C-alpha positions as CSV (number, residue, x, y, z in Angstrom):
1,X,-31.4,-21.7,-39.5
2,X,-29.1,-23.8,-37.8
3,X,-26.2,-22.6,-39.9
4,X,-26.9,-19.2,-38.5
5,X,-27.4,-20.6,-34.9
6,X,-24.2,-22.2,-34.8
7,X,-22.5,-19.4,-36.3
8,X,-23.6,-17.0,-33.7
9,X,-22.6,-19.3,-30.8
10,X,-19.3,-19.9,-32.4
11,X,-18.9,-15.6,-32.5
12,X,-19.6,-15.8,-29.2
13,X,-17.6,-18.9,-28.1
14,X,-14.7,-17.2,-29.8
15,X,-15.4,-13.7,-27.9
16,X,-15.6,-15.0,-24.6
17,X,-12.2,-16.7,-25.6
18,X,-10.7,-13.5,-26.8
19,X,-11.8,-11.2,-24.3
20,X,-11.2,-13.6,-21.2
21,X,-14.1,-14.3,-18.9
22,X,-15.6,-10.8,-17.8
23,X,-14.4,-10.1,-14.7
24,X,-16.7,-6.9,-14.0
25,X,-17.4,-6.5,-9.8
26,X,-21.4,-5.7,-9.5
27,X,-19.7,-3.6,-6.7
28,X,-17.5,-1.1,-6.5
29,X,-15.7,0.2,-3.3
30,X,-13.1,3.0,-2.1
31,X,-10.8,2.7,0.7
32,X,-9.5,6.0,1.2
33,X,-6.6,7.2,3.6
34,X,-6.9,6.7,7.0
35,X,-6.1,9.5,8.4
36,X,-3.2,9.8,11.3
37,X,-4.1,11.6,14.8
38,X,-0.9,10.8,16.2
39,X,2.4,12.3,15.6
40,X,3.8,12.8,11.7
41,X,6.3,9.9,12.2
42,X,3.5,7.9,12.3
43,X,2.0,8.3,8.6
44,X,3.6,4.7,7.3
45,X,1.6,3.5,10.5
46,X,-1.7,5.2,9.1
47,X,-0.6,4.6,5.5
48,X,0.2,0.6,6.3
49,X,-3.1,0.3,7.8
50,X,-5.0,1.7,4.5
51,X,-3.0,-0.5,1.9
52,X,-3.5,-3.9,3.9
53,X,-6.9,-3.4,3.9
54,X,-7.2,-2.3,0.5
55,X,-4.9,-5.2,-0.8
56,X,-7.8,-7.7,1.0
57,X,-10.4,-6.2,-0.3
58,X,-9.1,-6.3,-3.8
59,X,-8.7,-10.1,-3.2
60,X,-12.8,-10.3,-2.6
61,X,-14.5,-12.2,-5.4
62,X,-17.5,-9.7,-6.4
63,X,-15.6,-6.4,-5.4
64,X,-14.0,-3.6,-7.4
65,X,-11.7,-1.5,-5.0
66,X,-10.3,1.5,-6.5
67,X,-6.7,1.9,-6.5
68,X,-4.3,4.1,-4.4
69,X,-3.7,6.6,-6.9
70,X,-6.8,7.8,-7.0
71,X,-7.7,7.4,-3.5
72,X,-4.9,9.0,-2.6
73,X,-6.1,12.2,-4.0
74,X,-8.6,12.1,-1.3
75,X,-6.1,12.9,1.4
76,X,-7.6,15.8,2.6
77,X,-11.2,15.6,2.8
78,X,-12.3,18.5,0.7
79,X,-15.3,17.2,-0.7
80,X,-19.2,15.2,0.3
81,X,-19.1,12.0,0.3
82,X,-21.7,11.9,-2.4
83,X,-19.0,13.9,-4.5
84,X,-16.3,11.1,-3.8
85,X,-18.7,8.6,-4.7
86,X,-19.8,10.2,-8.1
87,X,-16.2,11.1,-9.3
88,X,-14.9,7.4,-8.4
89,X,-18.4,5.5,-9.4
90,X,-18.6,3.9,-6.4
91,X,-21.6,2.8,-4.3
92,X,-19.4,2.6,-1.1
93,X,-16.7,4.4,0.8
94,X,-14.2,3.0,3.8
95,X,-12.2,5.3,5.9
96,X,-11.2,6.1,9.5
97,X,-8.4,7.5,11.7
98,X,-5.4,5.9,13.3
99,X,-3.9,7.0,16.5
100,X,-0.7,5.5,17.4
101,X,0.5,5.7,21.4
102,X,3.2,5.1,23.8
103,X,2.5,4.2,27.3
104,X,5.1,5.1,30.1
105,X,5.7,1.3,30.3
106,X,7.2,1.9,26.6
107,X,4.6,-0.3,25.1
108,X,2.6,1.2,22.1
109,X,-1.6,1.2,22.2
110,X,-3.6,2.1,19.2
111,X,-7.0,3.8,18.6
112,X,-8.4,3.0,15.4
113,X,-11.7,4.1,14.1
114,X,-13.2,2.7,11.0
115,X,-16.4,3.1,9.3
116,X,-18.3,2.1,5.9
117,X,-20.3,4.4,3.9
118,X,-23.4,4.3,1.8
119,X,-22.8,6.7,-1.1
120,X,-26.6,6.8,-2.4
121,X,-28.0,8.1,0.8
122,X,-24.9,9.5,2.8
123,X,-25.4,7.0,6.0
124,X,-22.8,5.4,8.2
125,X,-23.9,1.5,7.5
126,X,-21.0,0.3,9.9
127,X,-18.5,2.1,12.4
128,X,-15.9,0.4,15.2
129,X,-13.8,1.8,17.6
130,X,-10.8,-0.3,18.2
131,X,-8.7,0.4,21.3
132,X,-5.9,-1.9,22.3
133,X,-2.5,-2.8,22.0
134,X,-0.5,-2.2,19.1
135,X,0.2,-5.9,18.7
136,X,-3.6,-6.7,17.5
137,X,-3.0,-4.6,14.6
138,X,-3.1,-7.1,12.2
139,X,-6.0,-8.8,13.9
140,X,-8.0,-5.3,13.4
141,X,-7.4,-5.1,9.9
142,X,-8.9,-8.4,9.5
143,X,-11.6,-7.9,11.7
144,X,-12.5,-4.5,9.4
145,X,-12.1,-6.3,6.3
146,X,-14.8,-9.2,7.4
147,X,-17.2,-6.7,8.8
148,X,-17.2,-4.6,5.6
149,X,-17.4,-7.7,3.6
150,X,-20.6,-9.1,6.1
151,X,-22.3,-5.3,5.3
152,X,-21.8,-5.0,1.7
153,X,-23.0,-8.8,1.2
154,X,-19.7,-10.5,-0.2
155,X,-18.3,-13.7,0.8
156,X,-15.1,-12.3,2.7
157,X,-14.0,-16.1,2.2
158,X,-14.0,-15.6,-1.5
159,X,-10.4,-13.9,-1.0
160,X,-7.4,-16.5,-1.3
161,X,-5.0,-13.6,0.7
162,X,-7.6,-12.8,3.6
163,X,-6.8,-15.6,6.0
164,X,-3.2,-14.2,5.7
165,X,-3.8,-10.8,7.4
166,X,-3.6,-12.2,10.9
167,X,0.3,-12.9,10.0
168,X,2.1,-11.9,13.2
169,X,2.0,-10.4,16.9
170,X,5.5,-9.1,16.2
171,X,5.3,-5.5,16.7
172,X,8.6,-4.8,15.4
173,X,8.2,-6.6,12.4
174,X,5.0,-4.9,11.7
175,X,6.8,-1.4,11.8
176,X,9.8,-2.7,9.4
177,X,6.5,-4.0,7.2
178,X,5.2,-0.7,7.2
179,X,8.2,1.6,6.7
180,X,9.3,-1.0,3.9
181,X,5.9,-0.5,2.2
182,X,6.2,3.3,2.7
183,X,9.2,3.2,0.7
184,X,8.9,0.6,-1.7
185,X,5.2,1.4,-2.5
186,X,4.6,-2.7,-2.7
187,X,2.6,-5.0,-0.4
188,X,3.2,-9.0,-0.3
189,X,1.5,-9.7,3.2
190,X,2.9,-13.6,3.2
191,X,6.5,-12.9,2.2
192,X,7.0,-9.2,3.8
193,X,6.2,-10.7,7.2
194,X,8.0,-13.7,7.2
195,X,11.3,-11.2,5.9
196,X,10.5,-8.7,8.6
197,X,10.3,-11.3,11.4
198,X,13.9,-12.6,10.4
């Protein structure tokens, strides 16, 4: 009857209002800690790269990104990709390596390898080697986020914060930001880059 239909619609409307809109993402991805291949003093660089990428992927609509607390348990790779995928309940795993080197001229260079893996068939869908001046680090991070979204099939433009990835070519500012994040465990790209450059 009409009364039953109205009551059912009212119940659905109340549930939506009470629970809020659904925020369940169809695709889950884990960003594992990027492994530092350089000196132990550069751990903060690899940790910072990981956090930057994770933070901006988490802003992409349609993606559910596993928290750092769960991913940090896989700092040492003792399990297979399928084990990790099953335990974290993800379809994709993004990981890589970071190697920062200082030339005789005093300039810093970075060799960063990133790869996106599909869990169900243990396949590397995308991999890239970035070997360039350290000042390009934020552009590299932006490229990784964009490529991961392209491969997965998510619109990177849906993340309001992604454009903030390319914020500075000031190497000292980036160092201060990553060191601060290492100690504070908090990352706010826009504010932190501005503060670090002051």
